[in-house]
N, C-alpha and C positions, 0 to 999 in steps of 0.2 A: 715492885721494881726496886733495884738498888739505887739509892740516892746518895751520892758521895762525889767529892772532887777526886779526879783520877789523873795520874801521870802515866802515860803510855811511854815506856822507856825503850829506845833503840829500834823503833819500827822503821821500815823502809817506806817512806811516804811516796805513794804512787810507784813503788818499785825502785825508787832512787836511793840516795844515801840515807843512812840511819839518822833518825831525828827523834827527839823527845817531844811529845805533844801533851800539854797540860790542859785539862778540862776543868773549868770552874763555872758554877752557876748555869750549866747547860750550854755553854759556848766554849770554843777553843780560846783559851787565855793566852797561850804562848806556844811557839814552835821553835825549837832550837836544839842545842847540845848541852849536856850537863845541867839541865834545869833542876832547880831545887824542888823536891817533892813536898816539902812542908808536911802538912797533915793529910795529904792526898794519898789515896790507895794507889799502889804502884803495880802496873801490869808489865811484866818482862816480855817484851815483844821482839827480842833479837831474832833476826831471820824472817820475821813476818812482814806482810805487805799491809799497809794502811791505806784504805780506800774511803772515799765519801760513801755514806750509806747508799745502798743500791735502791733504785726506783723502778718499779714494774708498771708499765703502761697497760698491762693486759692480764688481769687476774679474775678468776671466777670464785667468788666466796660463797655463792649458793644461797645465802640468807638474805631475804626471807624466802621460805618455801621448800627448800631442799636441804634442810639441816641434817638429813641422814648422810649427805655427801660431805658437807663442810659447813662451818659456821664462821662468822666474822672472827670470833675468838680463836678457833683452831686454825683458820687460814692465816691470821696475822702471827700466830705463834710459829707456823711453818715459815712464814716470810722472815721473821727475825732469825730463825735458825739458818736460813739461807743467806743472811747478810743484808736483807732489805729493811729499809726504814720507812718506805712509803710504797703503797700499791694502789692501783686504779681498779676499782671493783666494777666488773661488767654488769650490764643492765638486764641480762636474761634470767632474772629471778622470778619468783611466783608470789605476789604479783610482780609484773615487770616494773623496773625502775623508770617509769615514764611520767612521773608526777613529782612535784616538790616534796610531797609527803613521804614517798618511798625513798628518795635519795637522802632526805634528812634522816630517816630511820637508819639507813646503812652508815651514814656519816657518824651519827651518835654512837652506834654500836662500835665503830672503830675507835672513837675517843675513849669509850669505856674499857676496851680491851687493853689499851696501853702498850701493846707490843710493836705497833708501827702505825703510821698515819694511813688512813683509808680515805681515798678520794673517789667518791662515786662517779661512775660514767652514766650519763643519762641516755635513754633510748632516743633514737632519731624519730621513730614512728610509734604511734599508739599501739601497744601490745606487740610490738615487733612485727606488725602485720603488713607494713610497707604501703599502707593506703593513705594515712593522714599523719601530718607532723605532730609529734608529741609537744608537751609544754616546755619547749627549749628555754624560752626566756624566764619562765617561772622557776625552772630548775637552776638556772644560772643565778637568779636573784635570791634563791633560798639560802639557808645557813650553810648548805654544802658547797655553794659557789661553783657549780658544775661548769667546766670549760670543755670537756671532751664528751662527744656524743657518738654512740655506736649501736647498731642493731646486731652486734656480733653474735654469731650463730646463724644469722640470716643476712643476706645481702640486701642493701637498698637497691633493688634492681630497676625500679622505675626512674628513668632519667629526669623527669620533671620533679618528682619528690626530692631526688638528690640535689638538683639545682636549687630548689627552694630552701633546703636545709643549709646548703653552703652559703646562700645569700643571707639567711636569718642569722647565722652565728657570726657573721662579719661584724655585727653591731657591738659585740663584746669580746672580739678576738678569740672566739671559740674554734674548735676543729672538729670535723667529721671524720671518724675513724671507720673505714670501710672494710667489711668482710667481703672480699672480692670473689664472688662465686655466681656465675650466671646460672640461674636455677634450671632452665630448660636443658642446658648442656650437662647437667649433673643429676638428673632424675635417677634415683636408685643407685647412685654411685657408691662404691664400696672401698675403692683404693685408687691409686694413680693409674691413669690409662697408659698402657705401654706393653712391653713384652711380657712382664710378669703377670699383669691382669689377663692378658690373652691366654697365657699358659694355664693360669688357675681358673679361668672361666668366671671371673668376678667383674661386675660392671665397673667401667673405668670412669675416673674423674679427670678429664683432660686438662692439660696446662692452659689451653686457650680459654677455658671457662674463667680462670683467674685473670689472665692477661687482657682479655677483651674488656672486662669491667675496669681494670686499672687504667687502660688506655682511655676509655670514656671519661673516667672521673678526673684524671689529670687535665684533660681538655676542659671539662666543666669548671674545675677549680681555677684554671687560667682565665676562662671566659668571665667568671664571676669576680675574680680577684680575691679568692678566699683560701682557707687552709684545708687540705685533705691529707689524712694519714692512712697509709695502707697497713692493715693488720696482717700479721703472720704471712708475709710474702714468702713464696715457696718455690718459684721456678726461675730458671735462667732467663727465660723470656721476660718475666716480670721485672727482673733486674735491669734489662736493657731499656724497658719502657720508663722506669723511674729515672735511670741515668739520663735518658733523653729529656725528660721533663725538667730535671734539675739543670741541665745544660741551657734550657730556655729561661732559667731564673724563676720558674714557677714555684709556688709555696707548697711543695710536696715533700712529705716525710714517709719513712717506711720502717717497719720492724721485722725481725726474724726471730723465730723461736730457737731455743737450744736444741730441741729434737730435730729440727730441720737442718741444723748445722752438723749433725752427727749420723743420723739414721737414714737408711734408704728403704725403698719398697721391696728389696729382696727379703727383708724380715717378714713380710706378709706370707711368705711360703710356709711359715710355721702355723698359719691360721690362728695364732694367738691374738685374741682381741685387744691385748694391751697395746698392740701396734696400730690399732684403728683410730684415726685422728682426722680432723678436718681443719685446714686442707690436709690431704694425705701425705704420707712420706713419699718423697719423689726419688729420682735417680741419682747415682753418684755424680753425674755431670751437673745436676742441679745443686747438689750439696757443695761442690767445689766452687760453683759460681756464687753461691750465697756467702761462702766464707770470704772470697775475694771482694765481694761488694760490701761486706761489713768492714773489711780491712781498709778499703779505699774511701769509705764514707758514703757511698751510694745508698746503702742501708744505714739508717741513722742509729738504730739501737737494737738491743736484745730485749725481748719481752717474753715472759714465760708461757702465756696462754694456759696457766695452771687450771686444769679442768678436772676436778675431783669427781669420782663416781663411786657408789657403793659396790661391794663385791658382786652382788647379783646382776648388776648392769654390765659387768665385764666378764664374769665367769659363766659364759654361755657361748652358743655358736656364733661365728663371725657375723653373719647377716643380722642377728638380733642385738648385737652388742652396741652400747653407746660409744660415741666418738669422743676421744679426749684423753689427756695424760696429766698427771700431777707433775709440777716442775719447779716449784719455789725452792725446795731444799737441795736440789742438784744443779741449779742453773749455773752458778759460778764455777763449779767443778767442770761442767761440760764446756764452758767458755774457755777455761784454762786449758783443757785438753785439746780443743779444736782450734783455738786461736792463739793462745800464748805459747804453749809448748811446741806449736808448729812454726812459731816465729812470725805469724801474720799480724799480731798485735802485741804491744808491750802493755805493762800494767796501767800506764797513763791512758792508753787507748781503751782499756777495759773500763776505767773510771768514766771516760767520755761516753762510751756506748751503753753503759749500764747505770749511770747516775746523771751526769751533766745533761746529755741530750734528752733522755726521757723526761726529766724534770722540766726542761725548757719547752718541750712539745706540749706537755700538760699544763704549762704555766704554773708549776707547783712551787710556791715560795718556800724558802728555807731548806730545800733539798737540792742535791746536785751542785753544791757550793764548793769553792776551793777549801783546802785544809789550811786555813790561815787564821791568825788571831782575829777575834771578833765575829767569826762565823759560827752558825749553829753547830753543835757537836753531834751531828748525825754521821756516824762513822762505822766502818766495818774493818775488822782485823782478820786477815787470812794467813794461815800457815800453808804455803804452797807445797811443802815437802811430802806430807803423808799421802799414801795411796790407800784407798779403802774400797772394800766391796760394798755396793749399795744394798742395804737391808731395809726394806720398807717397814718392817716390824717396829723399827725405832723412829719412824716419822712422827712429827708433831701434827701433820695433817690428819684429818679424820679418815681420809681415803688412802688406798695403797696402790693405785693403778699407775705405777711407774714402769717405763720401758727399760729401766736400767737395773732391775733386780739382778743381783749377782755380778754385775759388771764392775770392773775396777776403774775408779775415777780418782783424779788427783785433787789435792787441796782440802782444807777444812777450815770453815769459819770458826774462829775461837771466841771472838767477842763482837757484839753488836751494841752500839750506843744510840739511843734515841734522845736527842737533846740532852746529852750527857748522862742519861740514865742507862745503866747496863741492862739490856734485855736478854743477852746471852753472855755467859761467862764460862770459859773453858769448854766451849762447844755445847754447853747445856743451858736450857732456858732458866732464867731467874724466876 
């Protein structure tokens, strides 16, 4: 990694007026105009947007157990290229991250990689089996300091288990992040239930399977007085439930993925398994509702649900293909395309939804901070002007299962700084 003092010259901080930002000793030393570079390396950032380092609440790094898909090293490299300085690593590894030992292993691998901070997410239940609470307290007290727990990939569908988990994490201000999917309503589901699934003859994944779990869980969180976070919210109905829960003052937060902000179930007509994901791509009406909800703050943040798979798990018939898409390296471009270029969010709003709020939900110290003197220099520099065709051959991720292959997207991360160390320079990994 590049270790040097740096002067970022003429960047538009949060999309505002041009400012110089001096980085010394891993922190922002000064923000102003006409700053003296001294012996610092100078980055000419005219026309570029300076954001706090992005934070992802929902990343699958696959290690341990599925290193053929991704490793902590390759995943954090992909994160850095995408402008992320911290990711939360989901628990559905092999073995499952349901003990202090496994979460500490993932945490240490993140520290060794050096490309971004890795905060492990602990499993809610042993083996993600939904029957018995995992060692929530031990994972929190471990070196990894786990605060977010999720059985993502599976739903905690037992209401009693969910209540107990919510009660347990109250003791240390933890949060349960729920994959909202009623299993009986989605048996054998292949795509969104609707007109397209009926036309194609594929088993549908109905919106109510997500919405019914969210409704139950916001009520449970209110009853217990605990924090619940909704993973990858995907329907207009889910938006309305979360909006209602927030109007009550309940401690409910939610995320949306970049792909649910852009893609619809019409793409499944191609039968290309790259579009197979859980929850599935929904309708245009859902996409527009998600964008509006992210803009008005009902949805708190963007989370990638970066889900790498090896080629053989996607290059097959639809029914046998794995669910999931990679997303770390394209997330900011998709958000620019769907939210900024449409006028729904400004760059300060992007900083809020992709850095400030996810860091706050995960209680992640040192990230999502203002770009001010004395703050950690976790920073992302974006040139919003270029337009590029997505070519997964150049990805830092070990996997290539992107739904954007060949699609033109705006913006390019030129520099990423992790506590003042440049992890990406000129769009290339250091």
